[in-house]
N, C-alpha and C positions, 0 to 999 in steps of 0.2 A: 156315444152314450153307453155306459156299462150297466151291469145288472143293478147296482145300487141306485143309479140315477133313475132307471126305469121303475124300480120299486118305490122310490120317493115320489115319482110322478103319479103312480097309481094310487098311493096313499093320499096324495093331495086332492085326488078327484073323488074321494069317498063321498057319497051322497049326491053326486052331480047327476043332472038329467041325462037321458039317452042322447039328446041332441048335442049337449056339451061334450059328452064322451066321444061321440062320433067325430066332432070337429077336432078334438084333441088328438085323436089317433089317425086323422086323415092324412097327415104328412109323414107318418111312420113308414119306414121301409118294411118289406116282408120279413127280413131278418129281425128287425126290432120288434115287430108284432109277435113273431115266434118266441123271442126271448121273454117278452112281457107275458105271453100266454103260459110259458113254462113256469114262470115265477108264481103266477096265480094258481096254477094247478098244484104245484109242490107245496104251497103254503096258503092258508086261508086268506082270502081277499074279498074285495068288493064284487058282488054278484053282477051288478050292472056293468062294471068294467070288464069282467070276464065275457059277458054277452057281447059287449061292443067289440072286443078284440076278436072273438069267435066270428062275429058277423063280418068283420073285415077280412078274416082268413078264409072263410067259406064262400062268401057271396061277392067277392071282389072281381067280377068279370068286367068286360068293357062297358056294358050297359049301365051297371050300377055305379061304376066309376065316373061315367059321363054325367049321371044324375047328381052325384056328389059335387062335381065340378060346376054344374049349372046352379046348384043351390048356394054356393059361396065361392066367388072368384078371387078372393083376397089372399089365398094361401100361396106361398112361394113355390115355384116349380111344380105346380099341380099338373100342368099339361105334360111336362116331361115324365112325371111319375105315371100318368095314364099310358103314355106311349111305351114306357118301360114294362108296365104290366101286360100290355098287349103283346109286346115282344116275348115276354116270359111265357105267355100262353101258347104262342106259336112254337116256341122251342120245346114246350112240353109235348105238343102234338107231334113234332118232328122226331123227338127223342123216343116216344112210344112206338112210332112206326119204324124206327131204325133198330135192326137186330143187334148190331154191335154198339152197345151203349158204353162209351168211353167215360171214365171218371172225370168229372169237371165241376167247376163252380157254376151254379145257376145264375140266370140273369138277376141282377140285384140293383136296387135304387137306394142310395145313401142320403137322400134328401137334397143332393146337389147334382150328381150325374147318374146316368143309367149304365151300369157296368155290364158288358155283354157276357155271354157264356164263355168261360175261359178254361182251358185245360188245367188239370191239377198240377201244382208245382211250378207255375209260371206266373208272369206278371201281366196284368191287363193295363194297356196304355191308351189313354184318351186325351184329345186336345182339351185344354182348359175351357171352362164355361165362358161364354161371351158376356153374360151379365148375371149378377147375383145380388138380390136385395137392392137394386137400383145402381149398383156399382159396376162399371165396365172393366173387364179383365183382358189381358193379352192372350189371344187365342193361338198364338204361334208357339206357346209353351205347352207342356204335357203334364197331366196328372197320372198317377199310377196307383195300383192296388194289387196286393199279392193274393194268389189263390193257393192255399195250403195243399200238400199232397193228399190229404184226406177228403178233398173236394169241398172245403169250407173257405169262406172269404175271411181275410183279415179285417178286423173291426176298424182299423185305421186306414183311411185313404190319404195318400200323400198329395197334398195340394201346395206344397212349399214353393214350387216353381211358378205357380199362378199369381203373377203380380198384377197390379192395377195397370190398365192400359195407359200408355203415354198419351200426351196431348196430340191433337191433330197436327199433321205436318205443316210446317210454316209455309206461308205464301211465298212463291218464288220471288227472287230478288227483282225480276223484271217481268211484269205482266203487260203485254202490249196493249190490251184493251183499256188499261187504266193509266199506266205510267208513260207510254209514248206520247199521248196528247199533252200530258203535264210537262214533259221535256220540251216539246215543241212550243208550248205556251211560254215557258221560262226563257228559252232561247229567243223567241220572237219578241217578247216584251223587253228583254235586255237590249236587243238590237235596236228596237224602236226607241227605247229610252235614251240610248247613247246618241242616236242620230237627232232626236228631238231636242235634247239639251244643247247640242252644238248649233242646231238651227235657231233655237231661241236666243242663244248668245249672239249670233250674227245679227238678228233683227234688233236686239236691244243695244248693241254696242256701236253700230254704224248709223250715224245720223242721216246719211244719204238715203237710207231705206225707210225713213219715217214717212208713212202715208196710211190712209185708212185701210187699204187692202192688206198691207203687211201687218198692221196692228191686229186686224181680225185673224190673220194667219198665226200671229204670235199667241193670241188667246186660245186658238184651237190647239196649237202645239202644247200649251200649258195644260189644257184639259187632258190631252193624251198622256202627258207625263204624270199627272196626278192620278189618273185612273189606273195606269200601269203600276205605279208605286203602291197603290192600295191593293191591287190584285196580288202583287208579290208579297206585301206585308201580310195579307190574309193567309196566303199559302204557308208562309214561314211560321206564323202563329199557330196554325193548325198542326204543323209538324212538331214544333218545339214546345207547345204548351199543352199540358194534360188537362188542366182545369182552369179555363179562362173565366174571369169575373164577368158577371152578367152586365154590369155597367160598361165595361170595356168592350164587350161583344156588341152591345147595342150601338155604342158610339162608332165602332168600326164598320158595322153594317150600314148605318146611316151615311157615313162619309163615303163608303164605296158606292152606294146608290146615287148619292148627290153628284160625285165627280163623274160617274158613268153617264148620268143624265146631262150634265153640262157638256160633256163630249158630244152627245147627239144634238143638243140645242145649238152649239157653236157650228156644227155641220149645217144645221138649218140656217144659221146666220150667213154662212158662206154661200149657200144656195140662194138665199134671199138677196144678198148683196150682188151676186153675179147676175141674177135675174133682172134686178132693177138697172144694172149697168148695161146689159145686152139688149133686153127686150124693152124695158121702159126707159129708153135712151133720152127722150125729150120730156120726161116727166119732172115736175118740180117737187114731187113728194118724196125725195130721197131722204133716207133716215141718217142720223148722225151716229157717232160711236156710242153716245149715252143710251140711245134707244136699243142699239145692238147689244150693249152690255146688260141692259135690263132683261132682254130676251135670253141671253146666254147664261147669265149668272143668277138672275132673280127668279125666273120661272121654275127652274129645277128646285130651288130652295122651297118655294111654295108647295110643289108637288111632293117632295120628300117629307115636309112637315105634315101634310095631310095624310100621307101614307103611314107615318109613324104613329099618329093618333089612332088611326083605324087598326094598326097592327096590334095595339095593346089589347083590343077586344076580339081579335079574329083568331080562331083556333087554327093550327097548322093542318094541312091536308094529310101529310104523312112524313115519316122520318126520311130526310134526304141525305145524300152523300156529296161531299165536296171533293172532286178530283180523287175519288177512292178513299177518302178519309171520313170517318164518322163525325157528323156535325153535332156538337153538344149545345150550341147556341140555338135557342128556339126561333130567334129572329132571322136565321139563315134558311129555315125551312119554308117551303111554299105554303101559301094560303090563298083564300078566295079574293082578298083585297089587293093582290099584286097587280091587278089590272090598272090600279091607280098609277103605277109606274110604267107598266107595259103598254098601256093605251097611248099616252103622249109619245113614247118612243116610236111606236108603230106609225102614229100620225106624222111625226117628223120625217120618217123615212119615206112615207108615201108622198108628202109635199115635196121633198127633195127629188123624188123620182119624176114628179110633174114638172119641177123646175128644169131638170136635166132634159126631159123630152122637148120642152119649149125652147130651151137654149140651143139644143142641137138642131132643131127645125130652123131657127133663125140663122144659125151658122151655116148650115147646108144651103139655105136659100141665098145667102150672101156669096158663098163660094161658087154657086152655079152662075150667078150674075157676073162674076169676075171673069176676065179673059185669061183663064189658066187651064192647063190640061186637066182632063178628067181624072187621071191617076193622081195628079197632084192634089186635087180636091178631096179624093177619097183618103189620101194620106193625112191631110190636115184634119179632116173630120174624125178619122180613127184616132189620131193622136189626141185630139181634144176630148174625145169620149174616154180614152184610157186614163187621161189625167183627172177628169172630173169624177169618175166612178169612186175612187177612194176618198176624194175630198167631200163628196156629198153623202158618204156612208152607204152607197148602193151595194157595196160588198156584202153587207148583212142580208140584203134581199136576194142576192145571187145564191147564197148558201143557206137559205132559209129552209128549204125542203129538199130531201134527198132520200136515197134508199135506206131502209131500216134493218136489213138483214144481210148476212153474207160478207164476203170480202169487199164488195163494192161499198157497203155501209161503212166499214172501217176506213177505206180509202177516202170516201167523201168526208167523214168526220175529221180525219187528220188534215185534209185539204182545207176544210173550214177553219180549223184551229190555226193553221199556218196563215191564212189570209187575214183573219181577225187580229192575230197577235202582231203581224207585221204591217198592219194598215198605217200605223203612225210612221213607220220607217218610209213607206212609199209616199206618204203625204209630204214629209220633210224633204224627200229626195226630189219630187217633182216641183215643189213650190219654194224650195230654198236652194239646194245645191245645184240643180239643173236649170234654175231660173236665170234668164239672160241678164236681167237687171242686177241680181245678186252677184252673179259671176263677174259682171263688168265692175261693180263696186269693189269686190274683193281684188280683182286684177289691178284696178286703179290704186287701191290702198297699198297693195304689194309693190307696185312700181314706185310710189312715193317713198315707201320705206327703203326700197333698194337704192333710189337716187340719194336719199338723205344719208344712207350709210356710205355710199360711194363718195359723196361730197365730204363727209366727215373724215373718211379714210384718206381722201386726196389731200385735204387740208393738213392732216397730220403728217402725211408723207412729204409735202412741200416744206412744212416747218422743220422737219427732221433734216431734209436736204439742205435748207438754208443754214441750219445750225452746223451741219457738217462742213459746208463750204467756208463758213466764218472761222471755224476752228482750224481748218486747213490753212487759210490765209494767215492767221495769227502765228501758227507754228512756222510757216515759211518765212515770215518777217523776222521772227526771233533767230532763225538759223542764219539769215543774211547779216543781222547785227553782230552775231557772234563771230562770223567770218571776217568782218571788217575790223 
């Protein structure tokens, strides 16, 4: 700000009150106040403005400056100016006590930075300001101001190198706390999906495997497939779609919850069927496939429908994140009515746990009554328990509670992710690929195919051999006729 600008400012404040004048000159540096005072002394001006400037020049100690700051905190860099003024006062005291007074520029505040006492004929270098008028700047660069040989500051401070601060550094490409579980989920679900599709094809294509037990297995495999597909689809839509439609989001969330619930209810059907088969052996109240289908497919539909009606009126608890990604769909956030889905899920798991305990008790009792070695009994019981845990969904109960902090928490969470995502793979492995009935059927079908291929190839070989023999006989007869 040059002399013309200061003079125009003083003229514009003609007739202003003392408070307005004090506020107007509050952000002026000492140099600017001295220039304004010199202009008013050399030419007639406003008496109130002269008194305001004189007041700032004579009475601007730390106490009065702090009072001005407390009266109005809206001015930019007021705190820095107060610190600069205190520093100037300290330098005045030190300069008066020093006998060798070297020519230098005094401490000065230019409304942005406080320039320290600098030797005449040299540059003052300061780091750029961190923030100015709400804008952040790069503090790694420097600003400069020249002190003339006569001990006066240059009116121009060079802030050309002070650029706006760049954006925050990007998130690393690999964040173990977020991305590692996502990778495990993806690999586990793809592995389970491949195994389950093959197992479902086996149960559907071979008529020798048609029975109620395998039909229940096939429905359970189908729910695993659909829930895994919905999880993968939700993940890819979150990554690839910036602004998903509300209707599409609601449909996706309802389908995800429905197929997830059907997965748990068909686990319950597996437990109920095996319980009636092992414990209620002589009961006549066995259920048919229609009743099991109503439990497995119908009950989740009723629950999800009731949840969706309540979800319309329920506010979300807080903004949630989905595998590290910001969720824009309000139906994906948690709310108080989620117990409508979580309650039946927990009940199903508890009932299956009760079924497992009862089945294992009956199995161990029968093994003890049999004339077998004790180690053989333990082996069979352990094998049965290992097979039934993923079938009944007890895996969810085993990894329900764990450590919450430290390395052990990360290990537990990643282990939980692995067990849950690969549960479909282990179910298809135990009840399809390692099942003796399925293996025998596949072996029988393979032997039939091999025998059929061998018979066909043998027949073709005999026909070719007979044809070659006939041609050889005909050629031999022609040769004899030609010789005679």
